[in-house]
N, C-alpha and C positions, 0 to 999 in steps of 0.2 A: 557929747555928753547926754544928747537926747536918746541915742542908741543904747546906751548903758542902761538908762532909765526904762525903756521898753524892754529890754532884756531881763531885767531884774523882776519886773511885775509880771512877766510871762506871756505867752500869746493870748490875744484876745479871742473871747468865744464868739463863734459865728450867731449872727442876729439870725431867731428861729424863723422869722417871716421871710427873710431873704433866701434863707435855705428852702423853704417850701414853695416860693415862686420860682425858685430854679427848678426844682422837682418838677412843678407843673409844667413849666416851659420845656424841659427836656421831654417830657411825656409827650407834650403836644407834637413837638418836633419830629420825634421816631414814629408817632402813630401818623401824622401826616405823610411821612415818607414811606410808611408800609402801606398804607391805604390808598394813596394817590399816585406818587412818584415811581414806586415800584411796578403797579399794574400797568402805568401808561408806558413806562420803558419797555417791559414786556410785550406789550401789544404792539408798540412801534417796532420791535425786531421779530414780528410774529411768531413769538414763541408761546402766546396763548390766543384764544379767540378774542374778537371785539366785545368789550362789555356792552350791556343792554343799556340803551338810551333811556328808556323807561323803566323805573324801579332801580335806579343806579344802588348797587350795594356797598359804594364806597364810604359814604357817611356813616352806614352802620358799623363798617369795618374800622373806620377810625375810632368812632366811639367806644367799641369793644377793646381795641388796642390801647387807647388811652387809659381807660379804667383798669385794664390789667397790668400796665405798665407802672400806672401811678402806684397800685396796689403792692405790687412786688417791691417798688421803691421805698414804701412805706413800712412795709415788713422787714426790709433789709435794714432800713435805719433804725426800726424798733429792736430788731435783733442786735445789732452794733451797739445800741445804748445798753441793752442788758449784759453783753458779754463785757464791755467797758466796765460797768459798774461791778461786774463780779471779779475783774482782775483786780480794780483797784482797792476793793474787799480784802482780797488776797495780800496785795502789797502792804496794806494797812496792819494786817495780821501779822506779816513778817516782821514789820517794823517794831510791833509790840513785844515780840517775843526776846 
């Protein structure tokens, strides 16, 4: 019977804070992989030269990748929200006719 009550009320909206934390964690994970894991792997297989010990560029790469990925995710989320509201308005207009 509880399942029917959950179905009748519809799906719960995701918590905004949880979504933002997941976006930050995803951006951190991918930026770490791009800045540290990928160059280390390429260096291990002699596909690139060794990275300089002094003035390591990887923290800078990670910061730039993190900011870029997070920016793209926020823009994509904003666009999805705008398009969703436009579609819902169109559905409402159709229902009113």
